[in-house]
C-alpha positions as CSV (number, residue, x, y, z in Angstrom):
1,M,136.3,139.4,70.6
2,L,135.9,136.4,71.8
3,R,136.2,138.2,75.6
4,A,133.4,140.5,74.5
5,L,131.4,137.3,73.2
6,S,131.3,136.0,76.1
7,A,130.0,138.9,77.8
8,L,127.1,139.0,75.5
9,L,126.5,135.1,75.5
10,A,126.8,135.6,80.1
11,T,124.5,138.6,79.8
12,L,121.0,136.4,77.2
13,V,121.8,133.7,79.5
14,M,120.4,136.2,83.2
15,M,118.2,137.7,80.5
16,A,116.9,134.2,79.9
17,A,117.1,132.7,83.6
18,P,113.5,134.1,85.1
19,A,111.3,133.4,81.5
20,F,112.9,129.6,81.9
21,A,111.6,130.2,85.3
22,Q,108.2,131.3,84.2
23,Q,108.3,128.6,82.1
24,A,108.2,126.0,84.1
25,Q,105.6,127.9,86.6
26,R,103.9,127.0,83.9
27,S,104.1,123.8,83.5
28,S,101.5,122.9,85.7
29,E,98.3,123.3,84.5
30,C,96.0,122.8,88.2
31,L,98.4,125.0,89.5
32,A,97.4,128.3,86.7
33,M,93.3,127.1,87.8
34,A,93.7,127.3,91.0
35,G,92.1,130.5,91.4
36,G,89.1,129.5,88.7
37,P,85.5,128.8,88.4
38,R,85.2,124.3,87.9
39,A,84.0,124.6,84.6
40,T,86.5,123.7,82.4
41,P,87.7,125.3,79.8
42,V,87.7,125.2,76.4
43,N,91.3,124.0,75.3
44,L,90.9,121.5,78.1
45,R,87.6,120.1,76.3
46,R,89.2,120.0,73.3
47,A,91.8,118.3,75.1
48,A,89.2,115.2,77.1
49,A,87.5,115.2,74.0
50,D,90.2,113.9,71.7
51,T,91.9,112.0,74.3
52,N,90.3,108.4,76.2
53,E,89.4,108.3,79.9
54,V,91.6,107.6,82.9
55,A,91.9,104.1,84.7
56,I,92.4,104.5,89.0
57,T,93.0,101.5,90.5
58,Y,92.9,100.3,93.5
59,A,95.6,97.6,95.2
60,G,95.8,98.3,98.9
61,H,96.4,100.1,101.3
62,S,98.2,103.5,99.9
63,T,98.4,102.5,96.5
64,Y,96.8,102.5,93.4
65,F,97.5,102.7,89.9
66,I,96.6,105.1,87.3
67,D,97.1,104.5,83.6
68,T,96.9,107.2,81.5
69,P,95.8,107.7,78.0
70,G,99.2,107.9,76.7
71,G,100.0,104.4,78.5
72,V,101.7,105.3,81.2
73,R,101.2,103.4,84.5
74,I,102.0,104.8,88.0
75,A,101.9,103.3,91.4
76,T,101.5,105.4,94.8
77,D,103.1,104.9,98.0
78,Y,104.8,101.6,96.2
79,S,106.0,99.1,97.9
80,G,105.6,96.6,96.0
81,A,103.1,94.2,98.2
82,Y,100.5,95.2,95.7
83,Q,100.5,94.4,92.2
84,V,98.2,94.6,89.6
85,G,99.0,93.3,86.4
86,R,101.9,94.4,84.6
87,L,104.8,96.6,86.1
88,P,104.4,100.1,86.4
89,D,106.4,102.9,85.0
90,V,106.3,105.1,87.2
91,I,106.1,104.4,91.3
92,T,105.9,107.5,93.9
93,M,106.8,106.6,97.4
94,N,107.0,107.7,101.5
95,R,108.9,106.3,104.3
96,A,106.3,106.8,106.8
97,H,106.8,102.7,107.1
98,S,108.2,99.8,104.7
99,T,104.3,99.5,103.7
100,H,104.9,102.7,102.2
101,Y,108.2,102.7,99.9
102,T,111.2,100.4,98.6
103,L,115.0,100.5,98.8
104,A,115.0,97.5,96.4
105,P,112.2,97.5,93.4
106,D,112.1,96.1,90.7
107,P,114.7,97.0,88.5
108,R,112.4,97.0,85.5
109,I,110.3,99.9,86.8
110,P,112.4,102.9,84.7
111,H,111.0,105.5,87.1
112,V,111.6,105.3,91.1
113,L,110.7,108.7,92.6
114,H,111.3,108.7,96.3
115,G,109.0,111.7,98.6
116,W,111.8,112.4,100.8
117,G,115.4,113.9,99.9
118,D,118.9,113.0,100.8
119,D,121.4,115.0,102.8
120,G,118.8,117.4,104.4
121,K,117.2,118.4,101.1
122,K,113.7,118.2,100.5
123,A,112.5,116.4,97.6
124,E,112.3,119.1,94.0
125,I,110.4,116.7,91.4
126,S,108.9,118.4,88.5
127,E,108.8,115.7,85.6
128,H,107.5,114.7,82.5
129,I,106.5,111.2,81.7
130,G,104.9,110.4,78.8
131,D,101.7,112.2,79.0
132,V,101.7,112.7,82.4
133,Y,103.5,115.8,84.4
134,I,104.4,114.6,88.5
135,R,104.9,117.5,90.7
136,N,105.1,117.3,94.5
137,V,104.5,119.6,97.7
138,T,106.4,118.8,100.9
139,T,105.0,118.3,104.6
140,D,106.6,117.1,107.8
141,I,106.0,113.7,109.0
142,R,106.6,111.8,112.3
143,R,110.0,110.1,113.0
144,Y,108.2,105.9,113.1
145,F,108.4,104.8,116.6
146,G,111.0,102.0,116.1
147,D,113.0,105.4,115.5
148,S,115.8,106.7,118.3
149,I,117.0,109.8,117.4
150,G,114.5,111.1,119.7
151,I,113.6,114.0,116.9
152,D,109.5,113.5,116.6
153,M,109.1,115.1,112.5
154,I,111.6,115.0,110.0
155,K,111.4,118.2,107.9
156,D,110.0,117.9,104.6
157,G,110.0,114.1,105.1
158,N,106.6,113.8,103.0
159,S,105.0,114.5,99.9
160,I,102.1,115.3,98.6
161,F,102.3,114.2,94.8
162,I,100.2,116.2,91.9
163,F,99.5,113.9,88.2
164,E,98.0,116.5,85.9
165,V,97.1,114.2,83.2
166,A,94.6,114.2,80.5
167,G,93.0,117.9,81.9
168,L,92.7,115.9,85.2
169,C,94.5,117.2,88.4
170,I,94.9,114.3,90.6
171,G,96.6,114.5,94.1
172,H,98.0,111.5,96.1
173,L,97.7,113.3,99.9
174,G,100.4,110.4,101.2
175,H,101.0,109.2,105.0
176,L,100.3,113.5,105.8
177,H,100.4,114.0,109.3
178,V,100.0,117.2,109.8
179,K,97.6,120.1,108.6
180,L,98.6,122.0,105.5
181,D,98.5,126.0,106.0
182,D,97.6,128.4,103.3
183,S,101.0,128.1,101.5
184,H,101.2,124.4,100.9
185,F,97.2,124.5,99.8
186,A,98.8,126.9,96.9
187,A,101.3,124.8,96.1
188,I,98.6,122.3,95.2
189,G,96.2,124.5,93.4
190,R,93.3,123.1,92.2
191,L,92.8,118.9,92.5
192,D,89.9,117.0,90.5
193,I,90.4,114.0,92.2
194,V,92.6,113.1,95.7
195,M,93.4,110.3,97.3
196,V,93.5,110.8,101.3
197,P,94.2,108.5,104.3
198,I,91.0,107.4,106.5
199,D,93.0,106.2,109.1
200,G,92.4,108.5,111.7
201,T,95.4,107.5,113.5
202,Y,98.9,106.7,112.0
203,T,98.1,109.5,110.3
204,M,95.7,111.9,111.1
205,S,92.7,112.2,112.9
206,L,89.5,112.4,110.6
207,D,88.1,115.7,112.1
208,G,92.0,116.6,110.7
209,I,91.8,115.3,107.4
210,S,88.3,116.1,107.0
211,E,88.8,119.8,107.4
212,I,91.7,119.4,104.2
213,T,89.6,117.3,102.5
214,K,86.5,119.8,102.5
215,R,89.2,122.7,101.5
216,L,90.6,120.8,98.9
217,R,87.1,120.6,97.3
218,A,88.0,118.0,94.4
219,S,85.7,116.3,92.3
220,V,86.5,113.3,93.3
221,V,87.4,111.7,96.5
222,L,88.9,108.0,97.1
223,P,90.0,106.9,100.4
224,M,92.8,105.1,101.3
225,H,94.9,103.8,104.0
226,R,91.7,102.5,105.9
227,F,92.3,100.1,108.6
228,A,89.0,99.9,110.1
229,T,87.7,103.4,109.7
230,P,83.9,103.3,110.1
231,L,83.1,105.3,106.3
232,D,79.9,106.6,107.6
233,E,81.9,108.2,110.6
234,F,83.9,109.6,107.4
235,M,81.7,111.0,105.9
236,R,79.9,112.7,108.6
237,R,82.9,114.3,109.3
238,I,83.4,115.4,105.9
239,G,79.3,117.1,105.8
240,Q,76.9,116.8,103.8
241,Q,78.0,118.5,100.2
242,F,79.9,115.6,99.5
243,E,78.5,112.6,98.2
244,I,79.0,108.7,98.4
245,D,79.0,106.5,95.4
246,R,80.4,102.2,96.6
247,R,81.4,100.4,93.5
248,S,81.7,96.6,93.3
249,E,84.8,96.9,90.8
250,R,87.9,99.0,91.7
251,T,88.7,100.2,88.6
252,L,87.5,103.8,88.1
253,Q,87.3,104.5,84.6
254,I,86.8,108.8,84.2
255,S,87.6,112.0,82.4
256,R,87.7,115.9,82.4
257,E,83.9,115.5,81.0
258,T,82.7,112.9,83.8
259,L,84.2,114.2,86.4
260,P,81.1,114.9,88.9
261,A,79.0,117.6,89.2
262,T,78.7,117.5,93.2
263,P,82.0,116.5,95.3
264,T,81.4,112.8,95.9
265,V,83.7,110.1,98.4
266,I,84.0,106.8,95.7
267,I,84.5,103.5,97.5
268,L,86.0,101.6,95.3
269,D,86.4,96.9,96.0
270,G,88.6,96.8,98.4
271,V,88.8,99.9,100.9
């Protein structure tokens, strides 16, 4: 009897596994909406109307703080050098160099998400934290010039982080070194807001990052990792389909319903 019951339970687990996998895929609204029109689905319009705006604050270098309507505070490419207000609840990191990560974060930060894996495995992040769903898409990364191993690239060493909250799909490209192929774009899905490095040297050329920005065609582009890059040069390369909006403040308050109708590069103070 017990043997028969064990066999039955094993069969049920095997039958349920595909359903669990499909449910995990459905966790991402941004992937579900990737091939669809830009119009906001009714359920998301209701969600946007029932929640407050997301606040995105430029802290410095590649670090943006994202404050969700539910009170979750996220810091991107966090090294600890750029701090705005209270400590974040979630930090994401990439390991290009020490300005993009720390191996000794403040122990009071409860969620530390590395954009790289250990033991040769890639980072696989899919977490619901409060009202935000966080996932990643890995890309290869060049070794830092101080490395003496002699291998040019680290496979899956960088992560593009995607934050899904309040009906918004927010992407941070990290310290991107390579062109994205169709598989990357499919895994990223739809982005409403994207943070892009525009230094033109340490990450990618301006031509390379401009092509990625145009293909993603997010409603809002937030430059980062700028150094001395002329903003006009970046705007010239991405084309006339993008408008430019220069702000005198460091924080952008935005919701699904207040996204600009035309794709817009928003330059926050400090960028």
